[in-house]
Structure formats: C-alpha cells, structure tokens
N, C-alpha and C positions, 0 to 999 in steps of 0.2 A: 572477407569474401561475401558476396552477395548470394543468397538463395533465390532461385526462381523455379517456377513451374515449366518444365521444357514443353516445347510444342511436339505434337504427335508427328513423327516423321519416320521414314523407312530406314534412315541412317541413324544407328544408335549412339550418336554423338551429341553432347551437350555443350553449348557455348556457341561462340561466334566463329562460324567456318568461313565467313566471307573472305575473299582474298587468297584462300587456300587452292593449291593446284589439284586436280583430280587425282594424281598419284599420292599426294599427301593425305587426302581424304581416305583413299583406299588403305594407306597405312594405319590410320586411326581406326578404321573398321576392322583391320586384322587384329588390332589389340583386344577386341571383344572376344576373340576366340583363344586367346593366350590364358595361360593359368599358371599358377605357382604351386610347388609342393606344399602341402597342408602344413609341413613342419618348418617351412621357411618364411621369414618375414619378407625378404626380398632376395633375388638372386642377381648375379652380374649379368646374365643374358637378358633378363627382363628389364633391368635399368638401362642396358644399352639401347634397347628398342625406344624408350621414353626419350633418352638424351639425343638419339639420332633425330627424331622428330622435332625436338626443341631447336637443335642446332640448324635444322633445315628450314624451319617456319619462323624461327625468332620468337616463339610463343611457349609459354608454359603448358605441359601436357600432363594430365593426370588421370588416374583410374581409382575406383573403389573395388576393393577385393574382399570376398566373404572368407569365412574361416575354412571353407573347403579348398580355398585357393582360387576360385573362379572369379573372373572379372565381370562385374555387374554393371558398372558405368564407366564411360570414357568422357572426360572433359578436356576442353581446349580453351585456353585464356588469351591473355596478352603478355607482353614482356614482364608485367609487373605483377600480375596476379592471375587466379583462376577462379571460375564460378562453380560453385557446388550444385548438383541437381536436388531438387526437392523430391525425395522418394516417398512422400506421404506424411512427413513430419510427424511420425510415430516415435515418441520419446522411449527411450530405453526404460526398462524397469528399475526400480529402486535397487541399488547395489549392483547393477549390471551394466555392461557396456553394450553398444548397439550391434556388434558383430561384424562391423566392416572397418577395414583400414584404408587409409587414403595415401597413395604413393604417387608423387608428382615430380617433375623434373624443372629445375629453376635454370633461368638463362644465366650462366656463369656459375662459379662455385660459391653459391651464397646459402647461408644457414636458414633455418626456419624463420618466417616472418611473424610478426604479431598477429596478423589475420590467420596464419596457419594454426597458431597455438589456440586462438580464440575459438576457431572452428573445431578443433579437437575437443575442447571442453563443452562447447555448446551442443555438439552432435553426439558426445559421448562415444567417440571413435575408439576402436581398439588401439590405433597408433596412427601417428602422422610422420610420413617419411618424405623428406625432401631430399632430391638427388642433385648434386651439382654437375654442371656440364662443362667440360674443358674446351679448350680451343678447337680440338679436333672432333668435337661432338661426342666424345667418349665420357663414361661416368667418372666423376671425381669422387668427392666424399659424399656419403649418405648421412643425413642429420635426422635423428629418430627422437620423437618426444611421445610420452604416454601419460595417462592419468593414473594417479594414486591418491588415497584418501588424504594423507598428510605427507608433507615433504620438509626437509631440513629448513629450506628456505620459505616455508609456509605458502608456497604458490599451488600445490596441488598438481604440479606438472613435474615429470621427471625427464631430463634430457640425457640421452646415451651419448658417450664419446663419439665424435665423428669418425667415421671409418669407411673405406671403399665398401660397396655392396658385397664383393666377394668375401669379406672378412666378417660379415655379420652372419654367423652360421649357428646361433643358439636355437634350440627347439621352440618354435613359435607357439605351438600348442600348449607346453608346459608353462611357457612365459606368461601367456594371456590367461591360463586357468589361474595361475598363482595371483595375478592382479585382481581378478574377479572375486577370489576368496578373500582379499584384502577389503575390497569395497563391501563385500557381504558381512564381514566381521564389524565394519564400521557401523553399517546399518543395524546390526544386532545389538550394538551398545545403546541404541535408542530404545528406551522401554516403551511397552505398549501404550501406556498412559500419557506419554508426552504429547504435548500440543504441537501445532505446526510450527516449523522453523522458517525464520525470515530474515532477509537482509533489509535494512532501512535505507533509503536514498533520499538525499536533499541537494537540490540543484539551486544555488542562490545566484542572485544578480544584484549584488550591492549591500547585503546585510552585513552587519559587524560580526566578527567571529564570535563575540559573546552571546549575541542574539541567536546566531546559528547553533550554538551548543545548547541554549536553553529550549529551542524549539525541537532539537533532536531528542533532547531528554524528555520533553512532552510527548513527542512521537513514540518513544520507547514505552512510555507509561500508557499510552493509548493501547499499543500492541499488547502489553501485559493484561491490560483490562480485558482484551478480547481473547485472552488465552493463547497468545502466540509467544513463541520462544525466539527472542531476538539474538541472532548469532554473530552478526556483523553490521557495520554502518559505513556507508560510502557517501562522500560529499564531493561536490564540484561548485566551483565559482566561475561563472561565465558572463561575458558582456551582455548576452542575451540568450534566452532559452531557445533550444533547437525545436523547430516546428515539427520535425518528424519524430525525434526520439526524446525531447526534453533535454538530454545531456549529450555531451560531445562524443565523437566515435571512439577516441581512444579510452575515455573512462568507461564507456559502454562495454568495451572488450574486457576491461579489467573486471567489470561487474559479471560478465559471463563466466569468467575463470573463477571468481569468488563464489558464484552460485554453485558450481561444481565442487569446489573444494569443500564448502561447509554443507552441501547435500541439502539445500533448502527447498521448501515446498512453494514459497511465494516471495515476491518482492513488493515491498510498500514504499510508495513515493509520498513525501511530505507535501509536495505541490499536486494541485488537482490537474488530472490528465485529460486531454481531450480524448475522444473515441479513437481517433487515428493514432495517437501517440500510444495509447493503451495497447492497441492491436499490434503495432509495429514493435513494441517492446516485448509483448508476449510471444510473438513469433521468433524474435531474435533470441530471446532467453529460453524459449520453451518451457516456460513457467507461468503460473498465474501471476498477474501483475494487477495491483489495486492502488488506489490513491487515498488520501487522508479521509476524503468525504466518505468513501465506501467503508473504510475502517470504522469510521464514527457509527455509520448506518448499521454496521455488523454488530457493534456494541450495544446500540439501542435496541436491536432485534433480540439480543440475548437478554436484556435486562427488562424488556417490557413485559408486565404482569397482568395488568388490567385491560380491559377491552379497549378503553380509550387509548392507552399506550400503544397497543398492538395496532390499532387502526392508524394512529398518527405515524408510527414507524413505517407501516406499509405504504402509506400516502407519500412519505419522503422518498422511499425507495422507487415508487414509480415515477415520481417527478424527476428523479436523478436519471432513470433509465430513458425516459421519453425522448429527450433531444439527441441521445446517443444512438437511437435506432437508426436514423437516417444514414449513419456513417459505418454501420456494421457491413463487413465484407462478405457475409454469407447469405446476402439477400439481394434480389434485383432491385436496382434503383431506377426503374422505368417511371416515367411521368405520363400518365394517360391523359390526354386533352379531353375536355368536355364537349358537348354539342354534337350535331349531326356531323357523321364522318370522322369524328375524333373519339368515339367511345371505344374502349378496348374490351377485351374478353372478360374482365373481371379485376378484382382487386390483386395486386401483387402481395407476396408474403409480407413485405415491409409494410404496406398499407393496412394489412390485416392486423399485424402486430400493433401499430400505432394505434388503430382504432380500439383495439381491446384494452390497451393501456389507457387511453383517454377515457373509455367507458368505465374502467375500474376506478380511475381517479375522480370521476364525476360521482360514482356510487359511494366511495369513501368520503368524499367531502359532504355528501347528503347525511351520511350516518354521523359524522362528526358535528355537523349542525345541529342535529337532534340532541346529541350528548351534551353540546354546549348549552343548548336552551335548559336542559335539566340542571346543569351546574349553576347557570344563572338564576334559576329558581331557588336553589339552595343558598346562593349568596344573598339574594333578596330577603329570604327569611332571616338570614343572620343580620342583615342590615336593619330590619324592622325591630330586632331585639336591641338595636343600637349598641352593639359591641364592637369596639375597636379591633382592627386586624393588624397583625405584624406578619410581614412576609419574610422568609429567609431566602436571600439570593446570594449568589457568589460563584466563583470559578468552580469548575467540576472537581470533586475530591478535596475540597477545602475543609470538609468537616461539618457540612450543613445538617445532615441527618443526625450525626453524633450530638450536635449542639440541641436539635429538636428533642431527642431522647433525654439528654441531660436536664433540660429546662422543664419538660412535662412528666418525666419519670414514667415514660410509656415505651412500649415495645415497638420500636420503629426500625425497618430493616437497615442495617449499616454494613458496609463493605469497603475495604480499602482498594476501591477500584474507581476509575472514572465512569461517570454516568451510571452509578449504581442506583440512584433514584431517578425515575422518569416520571412517575405519576404523582400529582399533589397530594400531599398528606396534611390534614388539619387536625389540631388538637386544641384543648382548652388550657389556658395558662392564667392562673390566679396570682396577682400580685399581693405583697405583704398587706397592703391596706384594704384588703377584700375587694380589690378591682380586678375585673376579669376581661381577658382578651382572647381572640382566636389567633393562633399562630400557625402558619402554613409553610411547608417545605416544598420547593418546586425543583424542576430540573436544572442542573448546573449549566453553566455557560463555558465557552471556550473561545479562544482567538479565531478569528476568520470563521466564525460559525456559518456553515453553508446556508444560503437564503432559503432553499427549500426545506431545511429543518426548522428554521424560524417559522416559516409559513405554516408548516405541517403542525408544529407544536403551539401554534397560536392559540388554540382552544386551551391548552394547559396553562399558558403564560397569561391568559386572561384573569387567572386567580389573583395576578399581581394588580389588576386594575383597581381593586377595591382596598389595596393596602394603604393604612394610614401612616406606616412607617416601614421601611425596609432595613432589615438586619443584614448588611452587606458583610458576609464572612469571607475572610481573607487568610490564606495560609501564610502565616508570618515567617515560617521557616523556609519559604520559597525564595530562591535568590532573585527572582524577577517578579516579586509580588506588585510592584508599582505597574508594570505592564499588565498583569492580570487584573488589577483594579480598573484600569482604563478600558479593558476588553469587556468586562461586565458592564461598565457604564455606557460603552457604545451600543451593546445589545439593548440596554434599557432605553436609550434615546431612540433606538430603531423602532421599538414597540411603543413609543409615546409615553414612557415613564421616567424621563430624565429629570422631571421636577418633583418627583415624589420624595418627601424627606427621608434621609439615609443616616444610618449609624454604622460606621465601619467597626467590625468586630474582628480583631486580630486573633486568630485561633492558633493552637499547637504551639504556644510559648513553651511548653514543656520540652520541645526539641531545640530550644535555644538557650544559650548561656543566660545566667541570672540577670534580670533587669533589661535585657535587650529587647524583649517583646514589649515591655512597658514603654521603653524610650520610643520604639517605632510607633506604637499607639498614640503617644502623647504628641508626636510630630504630625499626626494626621487627625488629631482630635477624635480618636477612637478609644476602643476598650480592648485591653489585652486579656485573653482568657486561654483556658485549656479545657475543651469540652470533656477530655478523657479524665483529667484529674479534678475538674470542677473549679479550679482556680479562676478567680475573677468573675464567676457568674453573678455573685451578689451586686458587684459594681455594674455589671451589665443590665441586670433587672431595675437598678435604681436608675440608670441613664435612660432606659427605655420608658420607665414610668414617668420620669420627668418630661420627656419629650411627648408622650401621649396625654398626660393629664395635667400638665401646667396650663397656665392661662392661655387660652387660644388654641390648644391642642384638641385633637378630636375627642379625646376622653372627657376633657373639661366641658367641651360643648355637650356631650352625652350626659354629664352629671347635671348640668344646668337645665337641660330639657327635662330630666327626671324630676329635678326639684320643682320645676313650673308645674308638672302634672300633679305634684302632690300638694 
C-alpha cells in the first residue's frame, strides 16, 4: 500500500473516488458515523456494510478504527489494493502499538496480501482484518493478523484461523492489552546500557557471494565500532539498483516486517544512498536510515580527540550534507531569478541552509590550512635534523597503533575498533646500530573511502608525504587481506604516494596456525609479525633498517652527509 497525504476536502474519504456514483459516496460517508463495540474486533453487521460497498463498486473499501470502536478514517481503493492515509506519521512508542486497527473488504474471498501484512508491521497497527466478499456481496471469511514480539516461524506476525466475522467474538480489549504487555516485556529485556539496534542491508549488482560476505562482515565491524548492536542482515541481488528505494519492493516489505520483529532503532545500508532514497526508505520504514558513509563519519566523530581531528570530521560531515540539502523534502525548492523584475522577497530556507553550510566549510578549511602550516613547520624541523621517517599505513583495525606501541614501548591509544586512531602520532625509534628514525601512525584506510573523507583528512595524510618508507600493516588473519592491500594502495595512489617504498607487514599471525603467516609473508616479500606477542619484530626492524640505511637509502644518504660535515 502507498501512503499519501490526503487533500483537504469536505468528504472524509481517502483514496480515488472518481467513477463512483453519488449514492455510493453517501454510503462511504455513512461509514464514518458507524462504530464498533469496544470489546469487539469486528461484527457481522459492520462487515456487511463493507462487503456490500465492495460488491457494488468492485473496489476494496477499508476503515481505521480506534480502541473506543470509532471509525476515524475511510479509505477506498481499487480491485487490487487500498491506500492508507497519512495521519501524521507519528510512530508508536517503543513497546506499544498505534491504537488503530484496519478493517477492509477484499473483492472475492481472498486472504491478507503481502501489502496488508507489511502495513501492519510498518504502521504498528493493533490488527489487520481482511473480509472476503462472496458472490452475493455478503461477508465470507475474515482473515486477521496481528503483531507479536516473536513467533514460532520467526516472522513476528501471528495469523488467526480464518472465520466468519460473526464467529470472532473474543474480548478485543483483553486481547490487545495482552499483546502490548508482550511487547513491553520484550522492551524491558533490553538493558539501559545497550546500544542502538540495527539491521544491515546490502543490495548487490554483480558481486560474487564471497565478496558480499566479506563486505557484510566489514559493515558489521563498522557498526560494532560505532556502538551499534547488529541484530539481522538483509541482502538482495538485482540487475540494477532501484532509483527510488535502492532495493526491490518485495525485499523492502520483508525489511519492514523484520524491523518490527527485531525492534530496531535504525537501518544501515552498505551502499551510499541518494537523498531521495534515504528519505523514501525512512518514510517507508518509519525508522532512521543511514548509509555506509554516514556510519564512517559517525565513527570518526566518536574517535576524534584533537582539534585537528574534530575539525576534519566536521568538514567531512558538512561536505557530505551540502549536496543533499537540495533534495530535502521539508524545504521550499524555489529558484529566484536575478535582475530587475526577477528578485524575490529573500532567501528560501534551502538557500539559507546552503549558505550557512558553505560558510562553515570555508571557515573550517581556513582553520585547517593554518594547522597544516604548523605541521609543515614541524616536519621541516625534523627534516633539517636529517632523520629518516617511517610511516605506518594500512587498512583500519589492522593493528597499526599496537605495532607503534610495541616498537617504541610508549603509551599509544589502542582499541579493537575501526578508526580508533584518527590523529597522527609520531615517536622516536632507535635501531640497534644507534641509528634513529621518526615513526608515525596515521588514520586507517578502508575500501571505497568516501572522497570527502579523503579530502577532509588530506591535512593528516600529508604526514605521509615525507615518509622514506611505508610500513604497510596487513591483518594476515583476514580472509580478504589481498583485497585490503589493494584498497590501501589505491588510496595511496590517489594522494600521490604510490611510488613511496613499501614494506608489507603481515600482523596478527598469532591468530593463524603455525607457519601460515610466514608463508603468506614470504609470498608477498613481506614480514610476518604479531604486535601483541612481539613475534617477528626483530626481523621487521632488520628489514626496515636495511631498506633505510643500505646504499642509496635515505638513511645512507643522511649518514654520508653527516660524514662530509665532519
């Protein structure tokens, strides 16, 4: 069913009434003055009024009834379906239902459709009742569905046995009270300290199943790093992405029901959403909907500690927001022409919002340029001392900060989360032959890193410009480590560092069977280590020292210059 905002009219009927006779419209109007006993879900007499109209018009007819038994809305559809009115889109409170039940008549003795069940879950209705119409226009069976926290089939939907309306005589008030108590008990099982609950969604167009699994695993890890509790994952493979909802209508209906079943707070899409898609999905699900870029930005905002980091995160957030302002549904999209006769009364809300965001972006960029200059001065001082620089790069959560801590024996922030490090951290490292280098840890990379993030964090990534050697840390225990290596190299090429010397460091070999990590490292001419157990660190230091201080290396040139001065 499609929700729409009804036009203001003197006739309290929602839907398309074109083609109806005046007498039929009067019958629809009389439905608004009918009511049900508060203790009855449906009565035979009430059902007869609906089916008579359906039989006469050939269209589905429905009503929304509140818990007092009063009809609040009348809807008319076509032979296949019915449109629900938008009564404010106020979602029911957690653990509660909306307080309305939908009763409609089908053309023929048909059970509840998938659309009926989807609207039941999406709108958190008390019940959905479909009444079949027989050949004489009289009520046939009534098909009833209601929500419950968990069901044996895992659907979150309970279907009552079909029966004529006259035989549905349980006390509706007790019945609905028991259901809300069930929902409330489910909600109470969630402790106060629990994070937000989410469903992850990925819609693919040609990826291999193995690739899809690894990408979903990464999205789950991103959600965990953001403090989100992932309760379910939904996937769909399509020839092409849907421009309106990204996913197909059938899978979207399944998602609506799953969102109710698992009582989630938000839905996270692995693909980047357009503003239109995000708005349409949010309205259909009545939940917050975010995409992968927004999730990464949220993680960055949580982990930014220094002024540099906070400014860069805010800049990335504003750059993400700016192109989406033009498609927001709650602002006027007027375009005022310039010149004589074309000037309007002033800026629209959209134009004001865009101007404010642009002004803030310009201010943030000025502040970051100032901080960039300060960092450049520090790098020049290090350069004058002619100390070689090692920079640790790698996929997020590969163990870069743990390696820095292990090599320098200093207190560096370490966390088993993606993007735990946003701000560059530099330490001194002394090699066994009394040779000294500066070693720097930087923000981790990730596949399909949003361009605005790369642009915003360009100031931080400039620390890599002076690197004489990149220690490219790889999580050897990751099943798709080769793809992650290529993702990091792609970012390095984007920022102009594709030709900087690189040493692959295969970390976390303690999570692999004996000798597996060493075999992987040998195949890629790298070094196998465990930054936690310190295994392989001696070989790493030896390889780095050779690359830095052998003939032709930056350290060798530094030593040669020092000898000339003496």
